[in-house]
C-alpha positions as CSV (number, residue, x, y, z in Angstrom):
1,M,263.3,186.8,231.8
2,E,260.9,189.0,229.8
3,I,257.4,189.0,231.1
4,G,254.4,190.2,229.1
5,V,251.2,191.5,230.8
6,P,248.4,192.0,228.1
7,K,245.3,194.1,228.5
8,E,242.4,191.8,229.0
9,I,239.9,191.8,226.1
10,K,237.1,189.8,227.6
11,D,233.8,191.8,227.9
12,L,234.3,194.4,230.7
13,E,237.2,192.5,232.2
14,F,239.2,195.1,234.1
15,R,241.5,192.9,236.1
16,V,245.2,192.7,235.2
17,G,247.7,189.9,235.4
18,L,250.3,191.9,237.5
19,S,249.7,194.9,239.7
20,P,252.4,197.6,240.0
21,T,253.5,196.1,243.3
22,S,254.0,192.7,241.6
23,V,255.8,194.4,238.7
24,R,258.2,195.9,241.2
25,A,258.8,192.5,242.8
26,C,259.7,191.1,239.4
27,S,261.9,194.1,238.4
28,D,263.8,193.8,241.7
29,K,264.7,190.2,240.7
30,G,266.2,191.4,237.4
31,H,263.2,190.6,235.2
32,T,261.8,193.0,232.5
33,V,258.1,193.4,232.5
34,F,256.3,194.7,229.4
35,V,252.8,196.0,230.2
36,E,250.3,196.9,227.5
37,T,249.1,200.5,227.7
38,N,246.0,200.9,229.9
39,A,246.1,197.3,231.0
40,G,245.6,198.3,234.6
41,T,243.6,201.4,234.2
42,G,240.3,199.7,234.9
43,A,241.6,198.3,238.1
44,G,242.9,201.7,239.3
45,F,246.5,201.2,238.2
46,P,247.5,203.9,235.5
47,D,250.5,203.4,233.3
48,E,252.4,205.9,235.4
49,D,252.3,203.5,238.3
50,Y,253.7,200.7,236.2
51,I,256.5,202.9,234.9
52,E,257.4,203.9,238.4
53,A,257.5,200.2,239.3
54,G,260.0,199.5,236.6
55,A,257.7,198.3,233.7
56,K,258.0,199.1,230.1
57,I,254.7,200.3,228.6
58,V,254.0,199.1,225.0
59,S,251.1,200.1,222.8
60,K,250.6,197.0,220.7
61,P,249.4,193.6,221.9
62,A,252.0,191.9,219.8
63,D,254.8,193.7,221.6
64,V,253.5,192.2,224.9
65,W,252.8,188.7,223.7
66,N,256.3,188.3,222.1
67,R,257.8,187.5,225.5
68,Q,259.0,184.3,227.3
69,L,256.3,184.4,230.1
70,I,252.8,185.8,229.6
71,V,250.8,186.5,232.8
72,K,247.1,187.1,232.3
73,V,243.9,186.8,234.2
74,K,241.4,185.2,231.8
75,E,241.8,182.6,229.0
76,P,243.0,183.8,225.6
77,L,240.2,184.7,223.3
78,P,240.2,183.9,219.5
79,A,241.7,187.4,218.7
80,E,244.7,186.5,220.8
81,Y,245.3,183.0,219.4
82,P,247.6,184.2,216.6
83,L,249.8,185.9,219.3
84,I,250.5,182.8,221.3
85,E,254.0,181.5,220.5
86,K,255.6,178.1,220.6
87,E,257.4,177.1,223.9
88,Q,256.5,180.4,225.7
89,L,255.0,180.1,229.2
90,L,251.4,181.1,229.6
91,F,250.1,181.5,233.1
92,T,246.4,182.4,233.5
93,Y,243.0,180.9,234.2
94,L,242.1,178.5,231.4
95,H,239.1,176.3,232.3
96,L,239.8,174.1,229.3
97,A,237.2,171.5,230.2
98,A,234.5,174.0,229.0
99,D,236.4,175.2,225.9
100,R,237.4,172.6,223.3
101,T,238.4,175.2,220.7
102,L,240.9,176.9,223.1
103,T,242.2,173.5,224.1
104,E,242.9,172.5,220.5
105,H,244.6,175.8,219.7
106,L,246.9,175.6,222.7
107,I,247.9,172.1,221.8
108,N,248.6,173.1,218.2
109,S,250.5,176.3,219.2
110,G,253.1,174.4,221.2
111,V,252.7,176.8,224.2
112,Q,253.4,175.6,227.7
113,A,250.1,176.5,229.4
114,I,249.8,176.6,233.2
115,A,246.3,177.1,234.6
116,Y,245.8,179.0,237.8
117,E,242.7,176.9,238.7
118,T,244.6,173.5,238.7
119,V,247.6,174.5,240.7
120,E,247.1,172.3,243.7
121,L,248.7,172.0,247.2
122,P,249.4,168.7,248.9
123,D,246.3,169.1,251.0
124,R,244.2,169.4,247.8
125,K,243.6,173.1,248.3
126,L,243.6,175.3,245.1
127,P,245.6,178.4,246.2
128,L,245.1,180.4,242.9
129,L,241.4,179.6,242.6
130,T,240.5,180.4,246.2
131,P,240.8,184.2,246.1
132,M,238.5,184.5,243.1
133,S,236.2,181.9,244.5
134,I,235.8,184.0,247.6
135,I,235.0,187.1,245.6
136,A,232.6,185.2,243.2
137,G,230.8,183.6,246.1
138,R,230.2,187.0,247.8
139,L,229.2,188.6,244.5
140,A,226.8,185.8,243.7
141,V,224.5,187.0,246.5
142,Q,225.1,190.6,245.7
143,F,224.2,190.2,242.1
144,G,221.3,187.8,243.0
145,A,219.8,190.4,245.3
146,R,220.1,193.0,242.6
147,F,218.4,190.9,239.9
148,L,215.6,190.0,242.3
149,E,214.6,193.6,242.1
150,R,211.4,194.0,240.0
151,Q,213.0,196.7,237.9
152,Q,215.7,194.2,236.9
153,G,213.2,191.6,235.9
154,G,213.1,189.8,239.3
155,R,210.1,188.9,241.5
156,G,210.6,191.8,243.8
157,V,211.9,190.0,246.9
158,L,214.1,191.6,249.5
159,L,216.4,188.8,250.7
160,G,216.5,190.1,254.2
161,G,212.8,190.6,254.5
162,V,211.3,193.1,257.0
163,P,209.4,192.6,260.3
164,G,206.1,191.0,259.4
165,V,207.3,189.7,256.0
166,R,209.4,186.6,255.6
167,P,212.9,187.0,254.1
168,G,213.9,185.5,250.8
169,K,215.2,182.0,250.5
170,V,218.7,181.3,249.1
171,V,219.6,177.7,248.0
172,I,223.3,177.1,247.5
173,L,224.4,174.0,245.6
174,G,227.9,173.2,246.9
175,G,229.6,173.9,250.2
176,G,233.1,174.7,249.0
177,I,234.7,178.1,249.0
178,V,232.1,179.7,246.7
179,G,229.2,178.2,248.6
180,T,230.7,179.1,252.0
181,E,231.2,182.8,251.0
182,A,227.8,183.0,249.4
183,A,226.2,181.7,252.6
184,R,228.3,184.2,254.6
185,I,226.8,187.1,252.7
186,A,223.2,185.7,252.5
187,V,223.2,185.1,256.2
188,G,224.5,188.6,256.8
189,M,221.6,189.9,254.7
190,G,219.1,188.0,256.9
191,A,218.0,185.5,254.2
192,R,216.9,182.0,254.8
193,V,219.7,179.8,253.6
194,Q,220.1,176.2,252.6
195,I,223.4,174.6,251.6
196,L,223.4,171.2,249.8
197,D,226.6,169.2,249.5
198,V,227.5,165.5,249.1
199,N,230.3,165.8,251.7
200,V,228.8,165.3,255.1
201,D,232.0,166.3,256.8
202,R,231.9,169.6,255.0
203,L,228.4,170.2,256.0
204,A,229.4,169.5,259.6
205,Y,232.2,172.1,259.3
206,L,229.8,174.6,257.9
207,E,227.6,174.1,260.9
208,T,230.5,175.3,263.1
209,L,230.6,178.5,261.1
210,F,226.9,179.4,260.7
211,G,225.2,177.3,263.4
212,S,221.4,177.3,263.2
213,R,221.3,180.3,260.8
214,V,221.7,177.8,257.8
215,E,220.0,174.5,257.0
216,Y,222.5,171.9,255.9
217,L,221.2,169.2,253.5
218,Y,222.8,166.2,251.8
219,S,222.7,166.7,248.1
220,S,220.7,164.3,245.9
221,P,218.4,164.7,242.9
222,L,215.4,164.3,245.1
223,Q,216.6,166.8,247.6
224,I,217.5,169.3,245.0
225,E,214.0,168.9,243.4
226,A,212.4,169.4,246.8
227,V,214.1,172.7,247.7
228,I,214.3,174.5,244.4
229,P,210.6,175.4,244.0
230,D,210.7,177.8,246.9
231,A,214.1,179.3,246.2
232,D,214.1,183.0,245.4
233,L,217.8,182.8,244.6
234,L,219.6,179.6,243.5
235,I,223.4,179.7,243.4
236,G,225.4,177.0,241.6
237,A,228.7,176.5,243.5
238,V,229.8,173.2,242.2
239,L,233.5,172.4,241.3
240,V,235.1,169.2,240.0
241,L,238.8,169.9,239.5
242,G,239.7,170.2,235.8
243,K,236.4,168.7,234.6
244,K,233.0,170.1,233.5
245,A,230.6,170.7,236.3
246,P,227.8,168.1,236.6
247,V,224.4,169.2,235.6
248,L,222.4,169.1,238.9
249,V,219.4,171.2,238.0
250,S,217.3,170.1,235.0
251,R,215.1,172.3,232.9
252,A,212.1,170.6,234.6
253,F,213.4,171.7,238.0
254,V,213.9,175.3,236.8
255,A,210.3,175.3,235.5
256,K,209.1,174.7,239.0
257,M,210.6,177.9,240.4
258,H,208.6,181.0,240.9
259,P,208.5,183.4,238.0
260,G,211.1,186.1,238.6
261,S,213.3,183.9,240.8
262,V,217.0,184.2,240.0
263,I,219.7,181.7,239.2
264,V,223.4,182.7,239.6
265,D,225.6,179.8,238.4
266,V,229.2,180.4,239.5
267,A,230.1,177.1,237.9
268,V,229.6,178.6,234.4
269,D,233.4,178.7,234.0
270,Q,233.3,174.9,234.0
271,G,230.2,174.5,231.9
272,G,227.6,175.3,234.6
273,C,225.5,173.0,236.8
274,V,222.1,174.2,235.6
275,E,220.7,172.8,232.3
276,T,219.2,176.1,231.2
277,L,222.3,178.2,232.0
278,R,224.3,179.7,229.1
279,V,227.2,182.0,229.2
280,T,226.4,185.7,229.5
281,S,228.6,188.8,229.9
282,H,228.8,191.9,232.1
283,T,227.3,193.9,229.3
284,N,224.3,191.6,229.0
285,P,224.4,189.6,232.3
286,T,220.9,188.0,232.4
287,Y,218.2,186.4,230.3
288,V,214.9,184.8,231.2
289,E,214.3,181.0,230.6
290,E,211.2,179.2,232.0
291,G,210.2,182.5,233.6
292,V,213.4,182.5,235.7
293,V,216.2,185.1,235.5
294,H,219.5,183.5,234.7
295,Y,222.9,185.1,235.4
296,G,225.9,183.3,233.8
297,V,228.8,185.7,233.7
298,P,232.0,183.7,233.8
299,N,234.3,186.5,235.0
300,M,232.3,187.8,237.9
301,P,235.3,189.1,239.9
302,G,236.0,191.4,237.0
303,A,233.2,193.6,238.4
304,V,235.5,194.5,241.3
305,P,238.9,194.7,239.6
306,W,240.7,196.8,242.2
307,T,240.0,194.2,244.9
308,A,240.2,191.2,242.7
309,T,243.5,192.1,241.0
310,Q,245.3,192.5,244.3
311,A,243.7,189.4,245.9
312,L,244.8,187.4,242.9
313,N,248.3,188.8,242.8
314,N,248.7,188.1,246.5
315,S,248.5,184.4,245.6
316,T,250.0,184.2,242.1
317,L,253.1,186.4,242.6
318,P,255.3,183.7,244.3
319,Y,254.5,181.3,241.4
320,V,255.2,184.1,238.8
321,L,258.6,184.7,240.4
322,Q,259.4,181.0,240.3
323,L,258.6,180.8,236.6
324,A,260.5,184.0,235.9
325,N,263.5,182.8,237.8
326,H,263.7,179.2,236.6
327,G,261.5,178.9,233.5
328,I,259.8,175.5,233.0
329,K,262.2,174.0,235.5
330,A,260.1,175.7,238.2
331,L,257.6,172.9,237.7
332,E,260.2,170.3,238.7
333,M,261.0,172.4,241.8
334,N,257.4,172.9,242.8
335,P,255.0,169.9,242.5
336,S,252.0,172.2,243.3
337,L,252.8,174.4,240.3
338,A,253.5,171.3,238.2
339,K,249.8,170.3,238.7
340,G,248.9,173.5,237.0
341,L,250.4,172.4,233.7
342,N,247.6,171.7,231.2
343,V,249.3,171.8,227.8
344,Q,253.0,171.2,226.9
345,N,254.9,170.2,223.7
346,H,251.7,169.9,221.6
347,R,250.2,167.6,224.2
348,L,247.2,167.8,226.6
349,V,248.8,166.7,229.9
350,H,246.4,167.4,232.7
351,P,244.7,164.1,233.7
352,A,241.3,165.6,234.4
353,V,241.2,167.6,231.2
354,R,242.4,164.5,229.2
355,E,239.3,162.7,230.6
356,V,237.1,165.4,229.2
357,F,238.8,165.3,225.7
358,P,240.1,161.7,225.4
359,D,240.4,162.2,221.6
360,L,242.9,165.0,222.2
361,A,244.9,163.1,224.7
362,D,247.0,161.1,222.3
């Protein structure tokens, strides 16, 4: 099969769909991989590495997209819409619940679109979302600490504090992968940490990880309202598979936070869980609303592309090979991969996304 690997065009997105190691694995199976020139440069993979791995380097996006299987990292942007072809396989992150325009175009194009984030194992784990969730959770605290600096517009709080001065307070909404990894870094920095979740069993599990270093709270509107005013850093780590994230933090709640506090909403890919949150970019990552610094970059792992590309490929490669070896029949062979199918034959097929756009589900 011919596999196309485009250069990502999202703002400062340096990850790439296939690393040279993954290209070699595909080439060894008899597949031909076409990589757009400089697609991997930002992640530390020059064209020469791809050539050595057996790839063909092409200079025009159209020469990459004109292939049976397209492997990307981020969702297609409007400039790429005309390049999407009927019946080709598109394998990437999509997050359709937060993007009606993209959903409509994929339906109209006739592409067979498989989303990384909805590939689901029998135990409900999300193997292709997990590696990026780990990175995003860890970066959430790293970026939050940075934007708490006074020179970055923050209130000038050091999360770890110093002897004689209390540490900063980090409130994490959601105890899943993102929340767990955010807590791991925040605890390591020495911050005061609170995790809120509606799953008591998950909170009990987190206690086995962090013990008394974290406060574990059942999430409710009243509890959220109670803990937010003293938060120096608020991290949104909410995920509802295939759907828009619920808005848990109202504008009124945000207005109660200290001026210069920071919100990092990792749920921005799915619409965000903070009412005042809007999408930002790596070029312009923050803005101030109600006196609070908001960070809403949807492709956070793109900041560490060398690490992120390899972590993603470690998980996606087996599925890429199945699609390359068997085409769409791979979905019949692998029920977990089948759950990743979002759009097929001009139809929106993923149940959760159909609930978000019922008028597109016919």
